[in-house]
N, C-alpha and C positions, 0 to 999 in steps of 0.2 A: 699918405701911409695906407697901403692896401690891406694890411693885416693888423689893424689896430688892436683887436682883441687877442692877438697872438695865439689863435686856435688852429692855425693851419697845420694839418697832419696830426693833431692831437686826437686821442681816442676817448670818447665820452659815451658812457652807457646811459641810456634814457629809459626809465622804467615807468610804465603805466599808460601808454597810449591805448586808447580804445577805438577812436574814430577821429575824423578830421577836426572835430571841435575840441578834442582833448588838449589840456595844457601840455601834456607830454608830447603829443604829436606836433604842435606848433613850436614847442621848444626844440624838438629834434630837427625840424625844418630850418629853424633859425641857426642852430649850431652847424648844420650842414652848409648853409649858405655862407657861414663864417669860415669854412674850410675844414671843420672838424670831421673826423671819421666817427659816425654815430652807429652805435649798436642799440637797437630797440629791444627791450624785454617786456613782454606782454603776458597776460594771465594764462592763456591756454592756446592750443593749436588753432582753434577757430579764429582767435584774434591775430595769430601769426599770419593767416591767409589774408585777413582784412587789411592789415598794415602793409603787407607786401604788395597788395593791389594798389594801395594809395601811393606807395613809393614808386611803383611802376608808372603810374599816371604822372607822377611828378618828374620822372626821368632821372631820379637820383637814388639808385638802389642802395640798400644797406642791409646788414645782417639783422635778422629778427629771430629772437629766441623766446621760448615760453618758460615761465616760472610762476607757479602758484605759491605766493609767499606764506601761505598758511601751512605749507609742508616743508619742514626743515630739510628733508632729503632733496627736495627740488632746489632749494637755495644752494646746498652744497654742490649739486650737479651743475648748476649755473656757474658757480665759481670755477669749477673744473673746466668748463667749456670756454670761458672767457680768457683770451690771451692778453697778458700784460705787456708793457706797463699800461695801466689805465690812468688817464689824467683827470678823471673825475666821474661822478655819476649824478644823475638827476633822479630824485625819488618823488614821483607824483602818483602815489598810491593811496587810495582811501576807500573804505567801504563801511556802510552802516545799513542795517536791516530796517527799512521803513515799510516793509510789506504789510504791517498791521496799522499803518497810518500814524497820525500824530497822537502822542500820548504825553501827559505831564511827565516831567523829568523823573519824579520819584517812582513812577511806574515802569521805568526802564528795566527790561529783563536782564538778569545776570549774563545769560549766554550771549545776548546781543551786544552788551557792553564789552565783554571780554573778547568777543570776536573782532569788534571794531578796534580795540586796543592792539590786538595782535596784527591785524592787517594794516592799520593806518599809522601806528606809532612804533610798535616793537619791530616791525619789518625793517625799518631804517637801521636799528641796532643790529639785527641779525645779518643784514646785507653788508653793513660796514665790517662786521667781524669776519664774515666769510670772504670778503674781497681784500682784507687788509694787506695781505702779502703781494697783491697785484697792483696796489695803488702806488703811483709814482710819487717821489718826494715833491711837495708842492701841489699835489692833487687837490681838487675842490669838490665837495659834496654839497648839493643843494636840494632841500626838500621844499614842499609846498604846504604852507600852513594856512591860517586865516588872519584877517586884519586885526581881529580882537577876540580874545577868549573871555573878556569881561562883560560882554553884552549877552544877556540871557534871552536870545532869540528863541521863542518857543518852538518854532517850526524846524529849527536846526537841532533841537533836542540834545541828546547826549554826545553829539560829535564835538561840541565845543570843549568839554573836558578831555576828550580824546586828543584833540589838536593841542591842548595845553600840555599834555604829556609829550607830544611830538616836539613842541617848542623847547621844553625842558631837556629832552633827549639830545637836541642839537648842542646845547651847552656842554653837557657831560661828554658827548662824543668828541667835541672840539678839544676838551681837556685831555681825554684819553689818547687822542691822536696828535696832540700838540707837538711833542718832540719828534714825531715822524714828519712833521711839516704838512700834514693834511688838514685842510680847513673844512668846517661844517657851518652852513648858514641856512636860514629859512627865508623864502620869499612868501610874504603874507598878504595875499590880495583881498580886496573887497569882493563884492558879489560879481560873478561872471556868468555869461550865457554859455553854459556847457551842457552836454548830454547828461552828465552826472547830476548837475544841479536840478535838471528838469524832474528828477525823481523825488525831490524834497517837497513835501506838502506845503502849498502856499508860497512857493519860492518866487513865482512870477511877481506877485504883489510886493514882496520884499525887494526884489530886483528893481522894480520901477520906483519904489521909494528911495532906494540907495542912489539911483541915477539922479534924482532930484536933489539929493543931499550932497552930491559932489559939488565942489566949487565951480566946476565948469559946466554943470548940468548935462553931463554926458558920461555914460557908464565907462567903467574900466574895460579894456579889451584884453582878450587872451594874448594877443601879440605883444601888448605892453608887458605882460607878465613874462612871456617868453624872452623878451629883450633883457629884462632884469636877470633872469636865470642865466642867460648867455654871459652877461657881464660878471656875475658872481662865479661862474664856472671858470672864467678866463683868468690868466695871470694879472690882468689889469686891476683886479680887485684884491690883490694879495694881502693888503692890510686889513681886510674885513674878515673877521672870524667870530664865531659864536654869537651871531647877530640875527635878529628878526627884522627884515626889511619890509616895512608896510607899504603896500601899493593900494591906495584907495581914492586917488584923485581928490584928496582933501576932505572926504566924507566925514572922517572922525572929528573934525573941528567945526562941522557945519550943521549940527542937528537943530540949532536954533535959527536957521536961515529964515528970514522974514516971510518969504513966500510959503514955506512949509508950515510955519506957525499960523499964518492966516488961514490956510486950508484946514488945519486941525481944529481951529477955534471958531469957525463959522457956524 
């Protein structure tokens, strides 16, 4: 079967690519390889040029549009430019202001928290609302969360509560769009090696620990996340709705691995 995912000719909007290491970029490539028509939506015109250059190198051109999701007018303009029917969209958008470095959670600035909610969580709601009339029956929306919002990782700071809001929004959106036959799910990966993660204070040490905590002693890859996104976007996952699909290579069950405990107690 050459089109197992049944994505041939389907139009999927992929939001959030910044460079070749981005989850959105790898997801877009994976969807293209599966036969989908991908429309990339990036933050600004500079990113448009960067992604177009990557597409040119890849030899698989695609439409690239700009939309700053902090601006409601730009979201409406994006909706006007996109031609339906859309068979789904991938929401891989997040932002947190770490410019002042690590701070205890209780010192989070109101403006930083609210901006992060707006960009990282509410943007999914706003985009779903703006695109609702262009989503085909059976369309699938996939956002990118995190493997757990119950782990108080100090260097991740206030983004865990933001992602918790995103996860909850998936459930409510699935309910709102349920009768229209549009599904909403979240792919929730463990620690990844991306450009965005490089800006998180102390991330490298956390990443190396997470790698050792996986059952296979090998970190999760961005391609593995992209593969899960492609499956959830596809009709092959039609029975999955309002779910958080955790991808962590078993890390969440392995914190008491003998080798990790021995290193910590020497």
